[in-house]
Every structure is written in structure tokens, then in C-alpha cells.
C-alpha positions in Angstrom: -0.2 0.2 -0.2 1.5 3.3 -1.2 2.4 6.0 1.8 3.3 2.9 4.4 7.0 3.4 5.5 7.9 -0.3 6.2 10.7 -0.7 8.7 13.3 -1.7 6.6 12.6 1.8 4.5 13.2 4.0 7.6 17.4 3.7 7.4 16.7 5.2 3.9 14.4 7.7 4.5 15.9 9.0 7.3 19.2 9.3 5.3 17.3 11.2 2.7 15.7 13.6 5.1 18.6 14.3 6.5 20.5 15.3 3.2 17.9 17.5 2.9 18.2 19.7 5.8 21.0 20.5 8.5 18.0 20.0 11.4 18.5 17.3 13.7 16.1 14.8 12.5 16.1 11.0 12.8 19.0 11.0 15.4 18.8 7.0 16.4 18.9 6.3 19.4 20.7 4.0 22.1 18.4 2.0 24.4 16.4 4.8 25.3 18.8 7.6 24.8 20.3 9.4 21.9 23.9 8.3 20.8 26.7 9.7 21.5 27.9 11.0 18.8 24.8 12.8 18.1 24.9 14.0 21.9 28.1 15.7 21.8 27.2 17.0 18.0 24.7 18.8 20.0 27.0 20.0 22.9 29.6 21.5 20.3 27.2 23.4 18.1 25.3 24.7 21.0 28.6 26.0 22.1 29.5 27.6 18.8 26.3 29.6 19.1 27.5 30.9 22.8 30.6 32.0 21.5 29.0 33.8 18.8 26.5 35.7 20.8 29.8 36.7 23.4 32.5 37.0 20.7 34.2 40.7 20.7 34.0 42.0 16.9 37.4 43.1 15.9 36.9 46.4 14.2 40.0 47.4 13.3 40.5 44.3 11.1 36.8 44.4 9.9 37.6 48.0 9.0 40.7 47.4 7.3 39.2 44.6 5.5 36.2 46.8 4.1 38.2 49.1 2.9 40.5 47.1 1.0 37.5 45.3 -0.3 35.5 48.1 -1.4 37.9 51.3 -1.8 36.1 53.2 0.5 36.9 54.9 3.6 35.3 53.7 7.1 34.4 54.9 10.2 34.9 53.3 13.6 32.5 53.8 15.9 30.9 52.8 19.2 27.4 52.1 20.8 26.4 53.7 24.1 26.7 49.5 25.6 30.7 50.2 26.8 30.8 46.6 26.7 29.6 42.7 26.1 27.7 42.3 29.3 26.3 45.7 29.2 25.4 45.4 25.4 23.6 42.2 26.4 21.6 43.3 29.2 20.6 46.4 28.0 19.4 46.6 24.7 18.3 50.0 25.0 21.9 51.3 24.6 23.3 49.2 21.9 20.2 51.6 19.8 22.3 54.5 20.2 25.5 56.0 19.5 28.3 56.8 22.6 29.1 60.5 22.7 32.5 60.4 20.9 30.4 58.3 17.8 28.0 61.2 17.9 30.3 64.0 18.1 33.0 62.3 15.5 30.1 61.9 13.0 28.4 65.4 13.6 32.0 67.0 12.5 31.8 65.6 9.2 30.6 67.1 6.1 26.5 65.7 5.7 24.9 64.4 2.8 22.8 64.5 0.7 23.5 60.6 0.4 21.5 58.3 -1.2 22.4 55.9 1.0 24.0 54.6 4.2 26.1 51.4 5.0 26.3 50.4 8.9 27.9 47.3 9.5 27.1 46.3 13.4 28.2 43.1 15.5 24.7 42.4 16.6 24.5 38.7 18.4 27.1 37.3 16.3 30.3 38.8 15.1 31.2 35.7 13.8 29.4 36.4 10.7 29.9 40.1 10.6 33.3 39.1 10.2 32.8 36.3 7.5 30.4 37.7 5.6 30.1 41.7 5.5 33.4 42.4 3.2 32.2 39.8 0.6 28.3 40.9 0.5 29.4 44.9 0.3 31.8 43.9 -2.5 28.8 42.6 -4.8 26.1 45.2 -3.4 28.4 47.9 -4.7 28.3 46.6 -7.8 25.0 47.0 -8.3 24.8 50.5 -7.3 26.3 52.7 -9.8 25.5 56.1 -9.6 24.7 55.9 -6.2 25.6 58.8 -3.5 27.0 56.7 -0.7 28.2 58.1 2.6 31.1 56.8 4.6 30.8 53.2 5.3 30.3 52.5 9.3 31.8 49.5 11.4 29.7 49.7 14.9 30.9 47.8 17.8 27.9 46.5 20.7 25.3 47.7 18.2 21.8 46.7 17.4 19.8 47.3 14.1 17.9 50.9 15.2 21.5 52.0 15.5 21.6 52.7 12.1 18.8 55.3 12.3 20.7 57.5 14.4 23.8 57.1 11.6 21.6 57.6 8.5 20.3 60.8 9.8 23.7 62.2 11.1 25.0 61.3 7.9 22.0 62.7 5.9 21.4 59.9 3.7 18.0 59.1 2.4 18.2 55.4 3.1 20.3 53.3 5.7 21.1 49.4 5.2 22.1 47.8 8.6 24.5 44.4 7.8 24.1 43.1 11.6 24.9 39.4 12.9 21.8 37.3 13.6 21.1 35.2 16.8 22.7 32.2 16.3 21.2 29.0 15.8 22.5 25.4 16.8 22.8 25.3 12.7 23.5 28.6 11.9 26.2 30.4 14.5 27.1 32.9 11.4 24.0 34.2 9.7 24.1 37.7 8.6 20.5 40.0 8.4 20.2 43.0 6.3 18.1 45.8 7.2 16.6 48.7 5.0 15.1 51.7 6.7 14.1 54.7 4.3 14.5 58.4 5.8 16.4 56.9 9.0 15.9 58.7 12.1 15.6 57.8 15.6 12.6 56.5 16.3 11.6 54.5 13.4 10.3 50.9 14.4 10.9 47.6 13.1 7.9 47.6 11.0 9.2 50.2 8.7 11.9 48.4 7.7 12.7 45.3 5.5 14.8 42.6 6.3 16.7 39.8 4.2 17.9 37.5 6.3 20.3 34.1 6.4 23.3 35.6 4.2 25.6 32.8 4.8 27.6 30.1 2.4 25.0 27.3 3.6 21.9 29.7 3.1 21.9 33.1 0.6 24.8 33.1 -1.1 26.5 36.5 -1.4 25.4 36.8 -5.1 21.8 36.3 -4.4 21.5 38.9 -1.3 23.2 41.6 -3.0 20.7 40.8 -6.1 17.9 40.8 -3.3 19.5 44.1 -1.5 20.1 46.1 -4.5 16.6 45.2 -5.8 14.5 46.2 -2.6 16.6 49.9 -2.5 15.6 50.4 -5.5 12.2 49.7 -5.1 12.9 51.8 -1.6 14.2 54.7 -3.8 11.2 54.7 -6.2 8.5 54.4 -3.9 10.0 56.6 -1.1 9.0 53.8 1.8 10.4 50.6 3.6 8.5 48.2 5.9 5.4 46.6 5.4 4.1 49.8 3.4 6.6 49.0 0.7 5.5 45.4 0.9 2.4 46.0 0.6 2.6 48.1 -2.5 4.6 45.5 -4.1 1.9 43.3 -3.8 -0.4 45.8 -5.2 2.0 46.1 -8.1 2.3 42.3 -8.6 -2.0 42.2 -8.5 -2.3 44.9 -11.1 
């Protein structure tokens, strides 16, 4: 009878399923417990995720890599969260610049710029160190003619810190590349958040997000292509977030 999995078929079905996903499925068992190998693999991945959350971003090395890759100047900034412990306990401080960084940006000649590019460690410095520079390289190839502000690398930063930076730089759109919360199979996932007319007080509903940019997820070329497409739509429609999604849906229906 079709649809029935006989006992002799189960190992083959499990192998096929595990080949399609990094999720922990069909792990097997030893008595009433998981096999030692699978238990150790879980502990390793859990440790990698915790390490990614607590790791400190090497801003000098990342800024140098970005400058070499993109050929553009990079500013090193810091949030109001003094260290990693403070950052994890006080999310609000990660959304604002510290005073020296704010003064530094205020002394620059403001735009107008079409775009501000901000890289922040978020919850995975590993993701930023691995993927930010190559993604930016792919993205900049697709933005010919755009007026782009000096790129910024922010230590102990969260997504909303891009609102203050974009506003101080006089940018029409801000893009924040940030390390996402690690999962057990993805300690290095990078996210990209796009905000039209950034300014303090913007909400997440006013942003668009592209997630899971990494080797095992959304590749650099595809991620940069999606990001460039969203940026073009945002500039044309003068909006981001839920409003942009609704406008895009109406355009498709039309």
C-alpha cells in the first residue's frame, strides 16, 4: 500500500531526510537515549552559538578588510553599551551611539547621500567578520550612480543604531548589516535591514529585512541582488517596511 513506511525502509528515508536539512532529525537512539555522537554534536553546536553571542568584534581588522575590498573609507564607531555584558543586558544602549561617536559624525560634512551602509556586530560578530566585506563588494557593483556615505562599523550595535547614523550622515536610506541571533546550525548568519529616511524612533515595521546570508544559506550574489532590488524599490516608492510590501503586492496584482 502506498504511503506506508516499512521498517526496512526507515534508515533510507532518514538518510534522505537528513541530506535535505541541517535540522536534527532521525538521530537514532541507543536504548532510551540519543547516540553519544549526536549528543556530542549538539553540545558542540550549542557552544559555537554561545561563543558567537559573546565574541567581540575586531573592528580594526574588519574596517581594514572593508576598505581593501570596497576601496572606500570606513568609520569605526561604538554604541552607548560600554562592553559586551552591558550590551546583552541593556538592548536600549545598543540602539544609540556613545558621545564620542556622535561627535565624530556631527563633525563630518553631511550629505545629501542616497545610502548609508552600517555594519554592526549584533548577536554574532562571527557572521559580520565572515560575510560583511564580500557582501558589500557584491552590493556596490549593483549601485552604480548612487551617492554613498562613508561606511561605518559599529561595535556593540543593534539594528536601530542605523537610524541615528543615517540621520547624522544625511542619508535617504540606511542599510544595517548585522549578525543575527545564532541557531544551533547557523552561528554565522548575517541579516540586512533597510530603512527609508532613517531617524531615531523608527520601528521595525518601517524596515525590510533579508536574512540568513551565509555560505549555507543565501549566497553573496543572491543576497546582494535582493538587497539592490529592495533599495531600488525603496527609492522609487519612497518607503520601506510593511508599506513597501503592500505597495509591491498591489503592483503585482495590477
